[in-house]
N, C-alpha and C positions, 0 to 999 in steps of 0.2 A: 666797348668790344674787347674781349679777351685777346691777348697776343696770339694764342694758339689758333683761334678762329681767323685771325688776320693772315696767318701763315698757311691756312688750309688751301688757299688757292694762289700759289706763287705767280701764276700767269697774270692774274689781275694786278698784283703788285708790279710786276715787270712792265705791263702795258701802261699802268698809271705813271710810271717813271719814264716812259718813252724809250726804253732800252730794248735792243734785240737780245736774243737768248745768249749769244756769245758774250756780249758786254755784261749782262746781268749776272749770269752764272760765273763768268770768269773773275768777277770781283770777289768771289768767295772760294775760288779754287775748284770749281766744278766745271767739267767740260760741257760744251753745248749739248752734246747728245745725252749726257747724264741729266742735265737740267730739263731737257725735253721729256725725259721719262718721268721726272717728278711732276712736271706740269700736266702730264697725261694721267696722273693718279697713282703712280708708284709711291710707296711710303718713303719718306725722307728719314735718314738716320738723325738722331737727336743733335749731334754736332753740326750737321748741315742746317738743321732748323735754327739752331742758335746763331750760327753765322749769318744766315739769311735775316734773322730778326735784327741783329746788331748792325749789319751793313745797310739793309734796305728799309727797315721799319724805323729803327732808332737813329739811323743816319750817322753811324760812327765810322770814321775812317780808320779801319784796323791796320792799314799800312803804316800808321804813325805810332802805333802802340809799341812799347819796348818791354824788356824783361823787368825793368824797374817799375813800370806801371803795374804789371802783374803782381810784383812783390808788395806794392802799396795796397792793392786791392785785397790781397791775401791777409795782410796785417790788419786792415780795417775790418775784415770779417770777424776778427777776435776782439774787436773794440766797438761794440754797437753804439755806445754813448758818443764816442768820438765820431763815428760815421754819421750819426744823426745830427750832431752839431755842425760838421763840415757841410753836409748836404743842405741843412737849413741856411747856412751862410751863403752857399753857392747858388741855391735856387730860390730862396725865400719861402720855401714850403717845408713842412714837416713830413717825416716818413716814419711809419711804424716798423720797427725792427723786432723780429721775434727773438726772444732770449731763451737760451737753453738753461733749464733749471737742473742742477745736479741731482742725481737720484737720491742721495742722502737727505738733501733739503726737502725733496718732495715727501719722503717718508716721514720726516719730522713734522711737516705741516699737516699731513694726513692724520698722523697719530695725535697731534695736538687738537685737531678738530673733533676727533672721536672722543676725546676725554671730556 
């Protein structure tokens, strides 16, 4: 099941976790009344969706994250091979990481194929 479809009904997630609205929404900085509106069908802003996914689906304790954690994540985004190696060691599984190909390299490969 796609993550987006898991988030389409936050009420179900909250009920599965056995939390009331104040507990559930408070963990991601949303008021109970705001959370109630999202549960009633009002669209959630993307940052709220991502926080909901991190905290309640992926079960990440965001209160423990630091600026240094964010800096490491930002650095790893520029090093897909390093990210893949660390993830494999940490989880024992491989992950496909999309690589950006520079425009000049794409032009060269296209013109080489045309010749």
